[in-house]
TORKOL-4160 file (C-alpha; in steps of 0.2 Angstrom, whole numbers, padded with zeros to 4 digits, m for minus):
64
<pt num="1" X="1055" Y="m0380" Z="m0082"/>
<pt num="2" X="1069" Y="m0387" Z="m0093"/>
<pt num="3" X="1056" Y="m0397" Z="m0104"/>
<pt num="4" X="1046" Y="m0381" Z="m0107"/>
<pt num="5" X="1062" Y="m0371" Z="m0111"/>
<pt num="6" X="1068" Y="m0385" Z="m0123"/>
<pt num="7" X="1051" Y="m0385" Z="m0132"/>
<pt num="8" X="1050" Y="m0367" Z="m0134"/>
<pt num="9" X="1068" Y="m0365" Z="m0141"/>
<pt num="10" X="1064" Y="m0379" Z="m0154"/>
<pt num="11" X="1050" Y="m0370" Z="m0161"/>
<pt num="12" X="1054" Y="m0359" Z="m0177"/>
<pt num="13" X="1050" Y="m0341" Z="m0176"/>
<pt num="14" X="1044" Y="m0341" Z="m0158"/>
<pt num="15" X="1054" Y="m0325" Z="m0154"/>
<pt num="16" X="1041" Y="m0315" Z="m0164"/>
<pt num="17" X="1027" Y="m0320" Z="m0151"/>
<pt num="18" X="1039" Y="m0314" Z="m0137"/>
<pt num="19" X="1041" Y="m0297" Z="m0146"/>
<pt num="20" X="1023" Y="m0295" Z="m0150"/>
<pt num="21" X="1018" Y="m0299" Z="m0132"/>
<pt num="22" X="1030" Y="m0286" Z="m0125"/>
<pt num="23" X="1025" Y="m0273" Z="m0137"/>
<pt num="24" X="1006" Y="m0276" Z="m0132"/>
<pt num="25" X="1011" Y="m0274" Z="m0114"/>
<pt num="26" X="1021" Y="m0258" Z="m0116"/>
<pt num="27" X="1008" Y="m0250" Z="m0128"/>
<pt num="28" X="0994" Y="m0254" Z="m0115"/>
<pt num="29" X="1005" Y="m0247" Z="m0101"/>
<pt num="30" X="1008" Y="m0231" Z="m0110"/>
<pt num="31" X="0990" Y="m0229" Z="m0115"/>
<pt num="32" X="0984" Y="m0231" Z="m0097"/>
<pt num="33" X="0997" Y="m0220" Z="m0090"/>
<pt num="34" X="0993" Y="m0206" Z="m0103"/>
<pt num="35" X="0974" Y="m0208" Z="m0100"/>
<pt num="36" X="0977" Y="m0207" Z="m0081"/>
<pt num="37" X="0988" Y="m0192" Z="m0082"/>
<pt num="38" X="0975" Y="m0183" Z="m0093"/>
<pt num="39" X="0961" Y="m0185" Z="m0081"/>
<pt num="40" X="0955" Y="m0169" Z="m0072"/>
<pt num="41" X="0957" Y="m0167" Z="m0054"/>
<pt num="42" X="0938" Y="m0165" Z="m0051"/>
<pt num="43" X="0936" Y="m0182" Z="m0060"/>
<pt num="44" X="0950" Y="m0190" Z="m0049"/>
<pt num="45" X="0941" Y="m0183" Z="m0033"/>
<pt num="46" X="0925" Y="m0190" Z="m0038"/>
<pt num="47" X="0933" Y="m0207" Z="m0041"/>
<pt num="48" X="0941" Y="m0206" Z="m0024"/>
<pt num="49" X="0925" Y="m0201" Z="m0015"/>
<pt num="50" X="0915" Y="m0215" Z="m0024"/>
<pt num="51" X="0927" Y="m0228" Z="m0018"/>
<pt num="52" X="0927" Y="m0221" Z="0000"/>
<pt num="53" X="0908" Y="m0219" Z="0002"/>
<pt num="54" X="0903" Y="m0236" Z="m0006"/>
<pt num="55" X="0887" Y="m0228" Z="m0013"/>
<pt num="56" X="0879" Y="m0224" Z="0004"/>
<pt num="57" X="0878" Y="m0205" Z="0002"/>
<pt num="58" X="0882" Y="m0191" Z="m0010"/>
<pt num="59" X="0887" Y="m0177" Z="0002"/>
<pt num="60" X="0905" Y="m0179" Z="0005"/>
<pt num="61" X="0914" Y="m0163" Z="0011"/>
<pt num="62" X="0931" Y="m0161" Z="0003"/>
<pt num="63" X="0945" Y="m0150" Z="0010"/>
<pt num="64" X="0951" Y="m0139" Z="m0004"/>
């Protein structure tokens, strides 16, 4: 690991790539979080039921 660390520290401007990678991760995480929170409860219920049924039947009784 020391070889990789030495190689990366010797490259000029490599810090920019670390910052860009971190920004991409944070922005993607925030976008996915917002999209998940904005989903309607009925859509979430449909997704939950589709995972549980595995496509065998469409008549799932939900307790509301």
